C-alpha positions in Angstrom: 17.2 29.9 -33.1 18.8 27.2 -35.5 20.7 27.0 -38.7 18.7 24.0 -40.8 21.7 21.8 -40.7 19.9 18.6 -39.8 22.3 16.9 -37.3 20.5 13.4 -36.8 17.6 11.6 -38.4 15.1 10.7 -35.5 12.5 8.2 -35.5 8.9 8.8 -34.2 8.3 6.4 -31.4 4.8 7.2 -30.4 2.7 9.5 -31.0 -0.2 10.5 -28.3 -3.6 12.1 -28.9 -5.0 14.2 -26.3 -7.9 16.6 -25.9 -6.1 19.6 -27.2 -3.0 18.9 -28.8 -0.8 15.5 -28.9 2.9 14.2 -27.1 5.0 12.8 -29.3 8.2 10.6 -28.3 11.2 10.5 -30.4 14.1 7.7 -30.2 17.6 9.5 -31.2 21.3 9.7 -30.3 23.4 12.5 -31.6 21.1 15.1 -30.2 20.4 13.3 -27.0 23.5 13.5 -26.1 23.5 17.6 -24.0 19.7 17.4 -24.4 18.5 18.7 -20.7 14.6 18.9 -19.8 13.1 22.0 -21.4 15.5 22.3 -24.1 14.7 23.0 -27.2 15.0 20.9 -30.2 13.9 21.3 -33.8 11.6 18.6 -34.9 11.0 18.7 -38.6 11.7 22.6 -38.2 8.7 23.1 -35.6 10.8 24.5 -32.4 9.8 21.8 -29.2 10.3 21.6 -26.1 12.1 18.4 -24.8 10.7 16.9 -21.9 10.5 13.0 -20.4 14.0 12.6 -21.2 15.5 8.9 -21.3 18.9 7.3 -22.4 17.8 7.2 -25.9 14.6 9.3 -26.6 13.0 12.7 -25.4 9.4 13.5 -25.6 7.7 16.9 -26.6 3.8 18.5 -26.6 2.1 19.8 -29.7 -0.4 22.8 -28.9 -3.4 22.5 -31.2 -1.9 25.6 -32.9 1.2 23.8 -34.0 -1.2 20.8 -35.4 -2.8 22.8 -37.4 0.2 24.3 -39.1 2.6 21.7 -39.6 3.2 18.4 -40.9 4.0 16.7 -37.1 -0.1 15.6 -37.0 0.6 13.7 -40.0 3.1 11.5 -38.8 3.0 8.0 -37.4 4.9 5.8 -35.1 8.0 4.8 -37.5 8.0 7.9 -39.2 11.6 9.4 -39.6 12.0 13.4 -38.3 14.9 15.7 -39.3 16.6 16.9 -35.7 18.8 20.1 -35.0 19.7 21.5 -31.5 19.5 25.0 -31.1 22.8 27.0 -32.1 25.2 27.7 -29.3 26.7 31.1 -29.2 30.3 29.4 -30.1 28.6 27.6 -33.3 28.9 28.5 -36.8 25.9 29.8 -39.3 26.5 26.7 -41.6 23.1 27.6 -43.5 20.5 30.5 -42.2 18.9 31.7 -39.0 16.0 29.3 -38.8 13.6 30.5 -35.5 11.2 26.7 -35.8 8.4 29.1 -36.1 6.8 27.0 -39.1 4.4 29.6 -41.4 2.6 26.9 -43.1 3.1 23.9 -45.2 3.6 23.2 -48.5 2.6 19.9 -50.9 4.9 17.6 -52.0 4.8 17.4 -55.9 7.8 15.6 -57.1 11.3 14.1 -56.1 13.2 14.0 -59.3 16.4 12.1 -60.1 19.4 14.3 -61.7 21.9 11.7 -61.9 24.7 11.2 -59.6 22.6 11.0 -56.3 21.3 14.7 -56.9 17.8 15.2 -56.8 15.1 18.3 -57.9 12.7 18.5 -55.5 9.3 20.3 -56.1 7.0 21.9 -53.7 3.7 23.6 -53.9 3.7 26.9 -51.5 0.8 28.4 -51.2 0.0 32.2 -51.8 0.2 34.1 -49.0 4.2 32.9 -48.4 5.0 34.4 -52.0 6.3 37.5 -50.9 8.8 36.1 -48.6 10.1 33.7 -51.7 13.3 34.7 -54.0 15.0 33.0 -57.1 18.4 32.0 -54.9 16.6 33.2 -51.7 16.9 31.0 -48.6 13.4 28.9 -47.4 13.6 26.2 -44.8 11.9 22.8 -45.8 11.1 20.3 -43.1 13.6 22.4 -40.9 16.3 21.7 -43.9 17.9 24.8 -45.1 17.8 25.2 -48.8 18.4 27.3 -51.5 15.6 28.4 -54.0 16.6 27.1 -57.3 13.2 28.0 -59.3 9.8 29.8 -58.7 7.4 29.2 -60.9 3.8 30.1 -60.4 2.9 28.4 -57.3 5.9 25.7 -57.6 9.1 26.2 -55.8 11.9 24.0 -56.8 15.2 23.2 -55.1 18.2 21.0 -55.6 19.0 18.3 -53.0 22.6 17.5 -52.8 23.8 13.6 -52.4 24.4 14.3 -48.0 21.2 16.3 -47.4 19.3 13.3 -49.5 21.0 11.0 -47.3 20.8 12.8 -43.9 16.8 14.1 -44.0 13.7 12.7 -44.3 13.0 14.3 -48.2 13.3 10.5 -49.4 10.8 8.8 -47.4 7.9 11.0 -48.8 5.4 10.3 -51.4 3.3 12.7 -53.8 0.5 15.1 -51.9 2.6 14.8 -48.3 2.7 17.9 -46.1 6.3 19.8 -45.8 6.6 22.1 -43.1 7.9 25.8 -44.5 9.6 28.9 -42.5 10.2 31.7 -44.9 13.6 33.9 -44.2 13.1 36.4 -41.3 15.0 38.8 -43.4 12.3 39.0 -46.1 9.6 38.8 -43.5 10.8 42.4 -41.3 11.5 43.5 -45.3 8.0 42.9 -46.6 6.7 44.9 -43.6 8.6 47.9 -44.1 7.6 48.4 -47.7 4.2 48.0 -46.9 4.3 50.8 -44.2 5.9 53.1 -46.4 4.1 55.2 -48.8 4.9 53.6 -52.2 3.1 56.1 -54.3 6.8 58.1 -54.2 10.2 56.2 -55.2 12.0 54.7 -52.2 14.5 56.9 -51.1 17.2 57.3 -48.7 15.1 60.1 -47.1 12.3 58.2 -46.8 13.8 55.6 -45.1 15.5 58.2 -42.6 11.8 59.6 -42.3 10.4 56.4 -41.3 13.2 55.8 -38.7 15.7 53.5 -40.4 
C-alpha cells in the first residue's frame, strides 16, 4: 500500500522491449537506500517489483497488461518518474490509500499558472471512471495523491501547489500525454455496494442490514 506522497523523482535509464512485456531500469537514490530484492515500489503510481538492484538503480519487469493500462510504455530513456516506497506499519498516511493498481490513463490537457508557483491541472478522464470521482474526493495521478477541485463533463481539475510541482514529473508533460489514474478504493467499494442493492426502494438502514452491512 502507498500514500501518494512522492519521495523522489527518478530518471529512466533504459527500457528494454521484450516479446511479452518490457523491463525498465530506474536511476534513483532515496528509495534505493533500504530497498531489497523483490520489494514493491510505485513508479508513476504503478506498483512494481524491484529486481537487479545496483548501487544507484533498480529494474522492474512490466507485464503486457501493465503496458496496456498505464503510461509506462510511453516512457523513454531520460524520462522522469515519480517514486514511492510502500507505507511502513509505523508510517503516517499523509495522502490517501493508494494501491498502485492503475484503473486507466487520462489525457493531459493543460497545466496553467495560477501565480505564486501554483498551478491548475486539467485531465480528460475516461467515462468508466466517472462513478468514482467526486468533488473534493481523492485521486492518484501518476502516483500523486491529489484532491479533485473541479469536475466538468469528462474533465477533472486539481490544484498543484509549489512543492508538488517541484518534486514530481507533472511539469514535464505536454498536451496529449497519458497520465496514470487510480481512483479511491473506498469509492469503488461503495459503487459496487450500490449496484448490488435494489434501489427501486429508498436506501435505509434496514436495507443495508438485509444485505449484510
